[in-house]
N, C-alpha and C positions, 0 to 999 in steps of 0.2 A: 454869128453869132445873133444874127437876125430870125433862123430857123427856131434858134434856141426858146428866144422871145414868143415865137410863134408859138413852140410849143406849149411854156408856160403859160400863154393865154388861153389856149386852148382846153386845157386842165382846171384853170380857173373858169371856164366858162362851165365845163360840162360839170365840178364841182358845185356851182353855184346854181346850174339849173337841176339838181337832183333834190336839193331840200322844196323848190321851190315846184317843181312837178309833184312833188309827195304832197303838198299841200292842196293842189289844184285838183288832180287826178285821185280816181277813187280806187284805181288798181295800182300793181306792185311796178307798171315799166319806167319808174322813176331809178328803180334796181341799176338797169342798164347804164344811164349815165352815169352813178356811180363808179360800175366796172367799167367804165370807158376812161373816166376821171383817173381813177388807181394804174389801169393800162398806161396811159401816157405819162402820169408822174414815176412808174416804173421804168418806161424808156428813157426818160429823160436823166435819171439816175443813172440806170446804167450809163448812159454817154457819158456823163461827167465822170464817173469813175475808170470808164475805158480813156479819158482826153487826159485826166492825173497822171496815169502810169506812165513808166519811165518806158523810152520809144523799145529801150533793149532788156526789158521785164519778159519774160514769158509763162504765159496762163499754166498752171498745173492742173 
């Protein structure tokens, strides 16, 4: 549970850094923060889906 909270915190920090970085920096390096935030969110959602799957279910 603690790792999940840290993952959500990482997502929130990366997602909040993107618009701040876009405002402060002239180049498009803020897009990297947005991509990292989306990747972390995807991993969290996939982990949630795997945890909710019954133990005897098989993946197709």
